[in-house]
Backbone as a ProteinNet text record, in pm:
[ID]
protein_1_A
[PRIMARY]
XXXXXXXXXXXXXXXXXXXXXXXXXXXXXXXXXXXXXXXXXXXXXXXXXXXXXXXXXXXXXXXXXXXXXXXXXXXXXXXXXXXXXXXXXXXXXXXXXXXXXXXXXXXXX
[TERTIARY]
4468.8	4468.5	4513	4468.5	4498.9	4622.5	4678.9	4787.7	4908.7	4938	5055.8	5038.7	4914.2	4892.3	4820.7	4827.8	4772.5	4672.1	4637.6	4549.2	4409.2	4349.2	4210.1	4190.4	4288.3	4275.6	4258.4	4332.1	4320.5	4187.4	4144.1	4013.1	3904.9	3905.5	3803.4	3817.7	3938	3958.2	3897.4	3926	3876.2	3724.5	3672	3527.5	3447.4	3500.2	3431.8	3423.7	3525.2	3521.4	3418.1	3416.6	3319	3176.8	3155.5	3021.7	2958.5	3039.2	2986.9	2906.1	2923.2	2858.9	2753.7	2714.2	2621.8	2482.8	2380.6	2241.7	2185.3	2214.2	2162.3	2281.1	2296.4	2407.4	2354.6	2401.1	2363.7	2492.1	2496.3	2615.7	2587.1	2685.1	2670	2728	2722.2	2768.8	2913	2999.3	3140.2	3162.8	3079.2	3092.4	3075.7	2981.5	2956.3	3060.4	3105.2	3199.4	3342.8	3393.6	3534	3560.8	3466.7	3492.4	3454.5	3355.2	3312.2	3334.1	3366.8	3399.3	3282.2	3163.4	3047.4	3046	2982.3	2969.8	2824.6	2806.5	2674.2	2675.2	2601.8	2603.2	2515.2	2559.7	2473.8	2470.3	2550.3	2551.4	2648.2	2606.2	2692.3	2787.5	2904.9	3004.3	2955.8	2870.4	2823.2	2706.8	2654.8	2546.2	2419.6	2396.3	2272.7	2152.1	2174.9	2071.2	2133.4	2055.7	2104.2	2024.9	2092.2	2029.3	1984	1857.5	1807.4	1817.7	1806.2	1821.2	1961.9	2061.3	2197.5	2211.4	2142.6	2144	2070.1	1956	1880.1	1965	2032.1	2117	2229.6	2293.4	2402.1	2352.7	2235.3	2180.6	2155.1	2100.1	2076	2206.6	2311.2	2441.6	2499.5	2484.2	2533.6	2461.2	2330.4	2251.9	2291.1	2327.3	2373.6	2510.5	2597.2	2731.5	2728.6	2631.1	2619.3	2476.8	2445.8	2309.2	2265.8	2358.6	2324.9	2256.5	2266.3	2202.5	2050.7	1988.2	1841.6	1787	1868.5	1831.3	1957.9	1946.1	2055.1	1995.6	2061.3	2004.3	2112.3	2074.6	2161.4	2077.3	2129.8	2071.7	2129.7	2050.1	2091.9	2083.2	2187	2187.9	2215.6	2124.7	2149.4	2188.8	2275.4	2331.7	2276	2217	2177.9	2280.2	2307.2	2412.5	2482.1	2577.1	2648.8	2556.5	2447.2	2356.8	2218.3	2191.6	2060.3	2081.8	2021	2037.9	1903.2	1891	1775.3	1814.1	1729.3	1757.5	1653.4	1698.7	1608.9	1681.3	1616.2	1678.3	1626.8	1704.2	1663	1699.9	1611.4	1631.2	1590.9	1669.4	1637.6	1610.6	1504.2	1471.5	1462.6	1527.1	1529.1	1388.6	1306.9	1171.5	1092.7	1106.3	1032.4	1106.7	1237.8	1322.3	1308.8	1295	1288.8	1334.6	1355.5	1399.9	1284.4	1291.5	1195.5	1271.8	1227	1294	1192.4	1240.8	1157.1	1232.5	1170.5	1234.1	1182.2	1268.3	1234.2	1269.1	1199.2	1225.4	1362.2	1414	1540.3	1528.1	1632.9	1632.2	1758	1747.7	1863.3	1943.9	2076.6	2162.7	2212.4
952.1	955.7	821.3	712.1	579.9	516.1	575.3	509	479.6	564.1	544.3	433.1	392	289.4	164.8	141.9	17.2	30.6	151.7	172.9	117.6	80.6	35.6	-89.9	-177.6	-297.8	-260	-160.8	-114.9	-43.5	34.7	100.9	-3.1	-109.2	-213.6	-286.6	-315.3	-383.5	-302.8	-174.9	-88	-74	-46.4	-25.8	-153.4	-267.3	-394.2	-422.4	-384.4	-401.2	-307.4	-183.7	-86.7	-130.9	-183.4	-222.8	-328.4	-404.7	-506.5	-446	-315.7	-249	-146.9	-150.8	-53.1	-114.1	-37.6	-80.3	-30.9	94.5	157.6	203.9	145.7	179.6	266	389.6	481.6	525.9	513.4	554.6	570.2	622.6	631.1	505	499.4	379.9	345.7	447	422.3	374.6	418	368.9	217	167.1	23.1	-53.6	5.1	-67	-52.5	68.9	90.7	64.6	102.9	95.3	-38	-105.9	-233.8	-352.3	-326.6	-435	-500	-441.1	-495.7	-444.8	-520	-480.5	-445.3	-345.9	-309.4	-336.2	-436.8	-480.8	-393.6	-373.4	-317.4	-166.7	-91.8	53.2	91.1	185.8	240.2	341.4	357.5	450	594.4	630.3	768.3	798.8	697.2	709.7	773.9	757.4	811.1	727	599.8	510.2	423	394.2	308.9	179.9	71	-60.4	-86	-60.3	-77.2	-221.3	-317.5	-457.8	-485	-417	-430.8	-379.3	-269.1	-216.4	-311.1	-363.1	-456.9	-580.1	-633.2	-750.3	-717.5	-601.8	-562.3	-541.9	-478.9	-460.3	-594.6	-689.4	-822.7	-890.4	-875.4	-932	-864.9	-732.8	-660.8	-706.6	-726.5	-770.9	-911.8	-996.7	-1131.3	-1125	-1038.7	-1026.3	-960.9	-871.8	-798.1	-811.8	-921.7	-943.7	-839.6	-758	-649.9	-533	-525.7	-416.4	-427.8	-321.3	-313.5	-242.8	-153.2	-81.6	-43.1	-41.9	-2.4	91.6	205.5	302.4	380	430	518.9	612.7	732.5	823.8	786.1	802.8	767.8	891.6	915.3	1030.1	982.6	1015.6	992.9	1126.5	1120.8	1242.2	1261.9	1379.4	1418.6	1518	1621.6	1718.5	1754.6	1846.8	1888.7	1955.4	2015.1	2086	2024.6	1920.2	1854.1	1710	1675.8	1543.6	1487.4	1356.9	1289.2	1232.9	1252.5	1203.7	1101.7	999.1	900	839.2	747.3	679.1	536.8	452	313.1	270.1	191.3	149.9	3.9	-70.4	-207.3	-206.2	-271.4	-279.7	-425.3	-458.5	-596.3	-647	-563.2	-603.5	-648.5	-576	-608.4	-708.8	-721.6	-808.3	-775.7	-645.8	-605	-461.3	-421.2	-286.6	-204.7	-77.1	16.4	132.5	181.6	292.1	399.2	522.4	637.1	721.7	749.5	829.2	972.3	1065.7	1207.5	1256.1	1359.2	1416.9	1484.6	1502.5	1574.3	1714.7	1761	1893.9	1969.5	2100.8	2187.4	2200.3	2204.9	2236.5	2123.3
-3806	-3662.3	-3603.7	-3663.6	-3608.4	-3670.3	-3774.1	-3846.9	-3759.3	-3664	-3578.8	-3476.1	-3452.3	-3348.9	-3400.5	-3532.9	-3583.9	-3695.8	-3734.7	-3849.4	-3830.4	-3943	-3941.5	-3857	-3854.4	-3770.8	-3624	-3579.2	-3440	-3417.9	-3516.6	-3508.8	-3484.3	-3564	-3549.7	-3417.6	-3375.2	-3247.1	-3132	-3127.9	-3020.8	-3028.7	-3148.9	-3162.3	-3139	-3177.9	-3151.8	-3002.1	-2929.2	-2783.6	-2721.4	-2763.2	-2711.2	-2744.2	-2865.2	-2909.6	-2819	-2748.7	-2657	-2542.6	-2519.5	-2406.1	-2449.2	-2576.4	-2633.1	-2646.6	-2606.3	-2625.5	-2758.1	-2791.3	-2912.6	-2996.4	-3114.6	-3203.7	-3317.6	-3322.6	-3429.3	-3497.3	-3628.1	-3700.3	-3847.8	-3918.7	-4063.2	-4126.9	-4257.9	-4328.3	-4291.9	-4288.6	-4259.8	-4116.4	-4024.3	-3887.1	-3882.5	-3958.7	-3959.2	-4041.3	-4152	-4238	-4188.6	-4183.9	-4147	-3999.3	-3914.1	-3769.3	-3706.8	-3763.1	-3705.4	-3799.1	-3925.8	-4017.8	-4088.3	-4079.2	-4150.8	-4293.9	-4381.6	-4521.5	-4552.5	-4637.5	-4686.9	-4836.2	-4876.7	-5015.9	-5103.9	-5227.2	-5329.8	-5345.1	-5270.9	-5289.5	-5400.2	-5482.5	-5585.9	-5523	-5578.2	-5524.1	-5526.3	-5623.6	-5634.1	-5539	-5472.3	-5373.4	-5429.4	-5559.4	-5618.1	-5577.7	-5551.8	-5500.2	-5393.1	-5289.5	-5180.9	-5179.1	-5150.7	-5143.5	-4999.4	-4970.4	-4833.6	-4786.8	-4877.7	-4838.1	-4785.7	-4842.1	-4792.5	-4649.9	-4619.1	-4482.5	-4387.8	-4431.2	-4347	-4313.2	-4414.4	-4393.4	-4296	-4313.3	-4225.2	-4082.6	-4064.8	-3930.1	-3863.3	-3937.3	-3881.4	-3841.7	-3923.9	-3890.6	-3765.9	-3756.6	-3638.6	-3512.7	-3523.6	-3407.8	-3364.5	-3459.1	-3424	-3356.7	-3408.2	-3351.5	-3213.4	-3193	-3066.2	-3013.5	-2946.7	-2897.7	-2794.9	-2746.3	-2653.8	-2724.8	-2858.6	-2931.8	-2918.3	-2875.4	-2870.1	-2993.4	-3050.9	-3173	-3247.9	-3379.9	-3467.7	-3571.3	-3596.1	-3689.5	-3762.8	-3878.2	-3953.5	-4039	-4060.3	-4158.7	-4294.1	-4397	-4532	-4620.7	-4698.9	-4789.2	-4930.5	-5021.2	-5162.5	-5224.3	-5323.1	-5381.3	-5521.4	-5544.6	-5679.9	-5733.3	-5655.9	-5687.9	-5557.4	-5566.7	-5445.9	-5344.6	-5391.3	-5299.4	-5289.3	-5365.2	-5359.9	-5315.1	-5201.2	-5142.9	-5100.2	-5107.2	-5051.3	-4915.5	-4818	-4682.3	-4640.7	-4575.8	-4517.9	-4398.6	-4334.8	-4221.3	-4217.8	-4155.2	-4138.7	-3997.2	-3937.5	-3799.2	-3782.4	-3706.6	-3667	-3517.7	-3477.3	-3335	-3292.5	-3182.4	-3133.4	-3104	-3046.3	-3009.8	-3132.8	-3242.8	-3364.7	-3452.2	-3434	-3516.4	-3665	-3697.3	-3837.1	-3851.7	-3978.3	-4010.3	-4064.9	-4041.5	-4096.8	-4158.1	-4273	-4341.3	-4376.6	-4380.6	-4416	-4516.2	-4631	-4735.1	-4734.2	-4765.6	-4777.2	-4915.8	-4962.3	-5093.7	-5094.9	-5216.5	-5233.2	-5175.8	-5109.4	-5050.7	-5088.7	-5096	-5119.7	-4993.9	-5006.5	-4893.9	-4815.9
[MASK]
+++++++++++++++++++++++++++++++++++++++++++++++++++++++++++++++++++++++++++++++++++++++++++++++++++++++++++++

């Protein structure tokens, strides 16, 4: 979609400008990495396990880059099979200046 007008560099340019006006940023891993240019350290390519410390570090970096953020959150999915996934979420709140995560058991579908 963006290749004709500048590719990923243009995606990040546009999204970084929009992010300056956002109070609550909710997105998936790719929204933060591909669209805003942040890195999440320590995740395996197969997503069987997620490194929550990598998400915490990235949320803190995002909050420093965008002091207008009041909260940052993402849903997290670990993959066991094509139909069995573990779901959790992680959220950073400016008021608390920390991240909180909640894990759920593997589910079908």
